[in-house]
C-alpha positions in Angstrom: 221.8 102.5 66.9 219.2 105.0 67.9 218.3 108.4 66.5 220.9 111.0 67.3 220.2 114.7 67.7 222.7 116.9 65.8 224.6 119.6 67.6 222.6 122.9 67.4 220.7 121.9 64.3 217.6 120.2 65.5 218.0 117.5 63.0 218.0 113.8 63.7 220.1 111.0 62.1 218.6 107.6 61.3 221.3 105.1 60.3 220.7 104.2 56.6 220.5 100.7 55.3 223.9 99.8 54.0 224.7 97.0 51.6 227.4 94.4 52.2 230.2 96.5 50.6 229.3 99.6 52.5 229.1 97.7 55.8 232.5 96.3 55.2 234.0 99.7 54.6 232.2 101.0 57.7 233.4 98.2 60.0 237.0 98.5 58.7 236.9 102.2 59.4 235.5 101.7 62.9 238.3 99.2 63.6 241.2 100.9 61.9 240.2 104.5 61.0 240.7 103.8 57.3 239.3 101.5 54.6 240.1 100.9 50.9 237.6 99.8 48.3 237.6 99.7 44.5 235.3 102.2 42.9 233.6 99.6 40.8 232.9 97.4 43.8 231.3 100.3 45.7 229.6 102.1 42.8 229.3 99.5 40.1 228.8 102.2 37.5 231.2 102.1 34.6 229.6 105.1 32.9 230.0 107.3 35.9 233.7 106.2 36.2 234.4 107.0 32.5 232.7 110.5 32.9 234.8 111.3 36.0 238.0 109.8 34.5 237.6 111.8 31.3 237.0 115.0 33.1 239.9 114.7 35.5 242.2 113.6 32.6 241.5 117.1 31.0 242.6 118.7 34.3 245.8 116.6 34.3 246.6 117.5 30.7 246.1 121.2 31.4 248.2 121.0 34.5 251.1 119.3 32.7 250.9 121.8 29.8 251.0 124.8 32.2 252.9 123.3 35.1 255.6 126.0 35.6 252.9 128.8 35.7 250.6 126.9 38.0 253.4 126.0 40.3 254.6 129.6 40.5 251.2 130.6 41.8 251.3 128.1 44.7 251.8 129.8 48.1 251.6 126.5 50.0 252.4 122.9 49.1 254.3 123.7 45.9 254.2 120.0 45.1 250.4 120.0 44.8 248.1 121.6 42.2 244.5 121.9 43.3 241.9 122.3 40.6 239.0 124.1 42.4 240.5 125.8 45.4 239.9 129.5 45.2 238.7 129.2 41.6 236.0 131.8 42.3 233.4 129.7 40.5 230.7 128.2 42.7 229.7 124.6 42.2 226.3 124.2 40.5 224.2 121.5 42.1 224.5 119.4 39.0 228.3 119.5 39.0 229.7 115.9 38.6 232.2 116.2 41.4 229.8 117.7 43.8 227.3 114.9 43.0 230.0 112.3 43.4 230.8 113.5 46.9 227.1 113.7 47.8 226.2 110.3 46.4 224.5 108.0 48.9 227.2 105.3 48.2 229.7 107.6 49.8 227.7 109.8 52.1 225.9 107.0 53.8 229.2 105.4 54.9 230.5 108.7 56.2 227.4 109.6 58.1 227.2 106.1 59.6 230.8 106.3 60.7 230.2 109.7 62.4 226.7 108.7 63.7 225.3 112.0 62.5 224.6 114.0 59.4 227.8 115.7 58.2 228.8 118.8 56.2 230.9 118.4 53.1 233.3 121.3 53.2 235.9 120.5 50.5 235.7 119.0 47.0 238.7 119.0 44.6 240.9 117.3 42.1 244.6 117.0 42.9 247.7 116.7 40.8 250.7 115.9 42.9 254.0 116.8 41.1 256.8 114.3 41.2 260.2 115.4 42.4 262.9 112.8 42.2 265.4 115.3 43.8 263.5 116.0 46.9 265.6 114.9 49.9 263.1 115.5 52.7 259.3 115.3 53.3 257.6 118.7 53.8 254.2 119.9 55.1 251.6 117.1 55.0 254.1 114.7 53.5 255.0 114.2 57.1 253.1 112.3 59.8 250.3 114.5 61.3 246.8 114.7 62.6 244.1 117.1 61.3 243.1 119.2 64.3 240.0 121.2 63.2 237.4 118.6 64.0 237.5 115.2 65.7 236.9 112.4 63.3 237.1 114.3 60.0 236.4 111.9 57.2 238.2 112.4 53.9 237.6 110.3 50.8 240.3 110.0 48.1 239.7 108.3 44.8 242.8 107.5 42.7 242.5 108.3 39.0 246.1 107.2 38.3 248.0 104.1 39.4 249.6 104.9 42.8 252.7 102.9 43.7 255.4 103.6 46.3 257.0 106.2 44.0 253.7 108.1 43.4 253.2 109.5 46.8 250.7 107.0 48.3 248.5 108.0 51.2 249.9 106.4 54.4 248.0 105.9 57.7 248.6 104.7 61.2 245.7 102.3 61.8 243.9 102.6 65.1 245.2 106.2 65.7 241.9 108.1 65.9 240.4 108.8 69.3 239.3 105.6 70.9 241.6 103.5 68.8 244.5 101.2 69.8 247.1 103.8 68.9 245.2 106.9 70.0 247.6 107.4 72.9 250.4 108.5 70.6 250.2 112.3 70.7 246.4 112.1 71.2 244.0 114.3 69.4 242.8 117.0 71.7 241.8 119.9 69.4 243.2 123.2 68.4 244.5 124.4 71.7 246.9 121.5 72.2 248.2 121.8 68.6 248.8 125.5 69.1 251.0 124.6 72.0 252.7 121.5 70.7 252.4 121.7 66.9 250.4 119.7 64.5 253.3 117.3 63.7 255.0 115.2 66.2 258.8 114.7 66.1 259.1 112.5 63.0 261.9 110.3 64.2 260.2 109.8 67.5 256.9 108.9 65.7 258.7 106.4 63.5 260.1 104.6 66.6 256.8 104.5 68.5 254.3 103.7 65.8 253.8 100.0 65.5 255.1 99.0 62.1 252.3 96.4 61.6 249.7 99.2 61.9 251.3 101.5 59.2 249.2 101.1 56.0 250.6 102.3 52.7 247.6 102.8 50.4 249.0 101.9 47.0 246.6 100.7 44.4 245.5 101.0 40.8 243.3 103.8 39.4 239.9 103.3 40.9 241.1 102.7 44.4 239.1 104.6 47.0 240.4 105.5 50.4 238.1 106.4 53.3 240.1 107.9 56.2 239.5 109.5 59.6 242.2 112.1 59.4 242.1 112.9 63.1 244.3 109.8 62.9 247.9 110.0 61.9 248.5 110.2 58.1 250.8 111.5 55.4 251.1 111.5 51.7 252.1 113.2 48.5 255.9 112.5 48.5 255.8 111.7 44.8 259.1 110.6 43.4 258.6 109.6 39.7 255.0 109.7 38.5 252.2 112.1 39.2 249.4 111.2 41.6 246.0 112.2 40.3 243.0 111.9 42.5 239.7 113.4 43.6 239.0 114.4 47.2 236.1 115.2 49.5 236.2 116.2 53.2 233.3 115.7 55.7 233.0 117.3 59.1 230.5 117.8 61.9 228.5 121.0 62.4 231.0 122.0 65.1 233.7 122.5 62.4 235.5 125.8 63.0 237.1 126.8 59.7 235.3 128.1 56.5 234.5 125.6 53.8 236.7 125.6 50.7 234.1 126.1 48.0 230.8 127.9 47.2 227.5 126.5 46.0 225.1 128.0 43.4 221.7 126.8 44.6 219.9 128.2 41.5 221.0 125.3 39.2 220.0 121.7 39.8 217.7 119.7 42.0 217.0 116.2 43.2 219.3 116.2 46.2 218.6 113.8 49.0 217.9 115.1 52.5 221.3 113.9 53.6 223.0 115.7 50.6 221.1 118.9 51.2 222.2 118.8 54.8 225.8 118.2 53.7 225.6 121.6 52.0 223.5 123.4 54.7 226.5 125.6 55.7 226.2 127.3 52.3 222.6 128.4 52.7 
């Protein structure tokens, strides 16, 4: 791969040297649009895991203790509590979750998949509320593509065990542009989705999507999911146990919606060039 010039930014991308684990994640993403890898296999850092786990556990306890109040404040996705969305507090550059998303272990895979330096426009912790009485999937629990940028990459890290009843992320492999299932309601950007809707008819989708390509991303705490969400996906239909995870979203500089958080540049240092670029939108 050569050096690629970024859209409108005058920056160049030189593919980083990836180790065996990172290369495996990258190649699986290129083939399927999604890859799963254990946190310890990718990061190999038990202390980092324990710091993140302890911090998100505090968020989960607070959510459970105040669930009725928090849920009442939800205007969208009443089944999902987001920790940082619209919190009003900027991320300091030394924040553990910001640093996790900007780590070279994660960011080098994302940039290599995109073939360019990317922006990180969302960082959050999620608590998905179980509802054993829900009869139908709603919102992003249904099959859909994300329309705002082609080949958006989202990384989910499970901090709870996620089985079939905990709302696992599901994905139609090979459905991003260029993939073997890309012809099913193909990604064409905002204009097409405004005309036809973000979500295809669900019954029709179920009948046309090859069953062998539908991946249900169950796994123990520590499972990481790298997914191109311009491909078809759904998740969060939690039946019996809560789903607790961290989440990061990466896009190109052509992204057309505002980022979901703010950055305080006065606190912290030591970011790599790639990490600084990932936050360049906030300058």
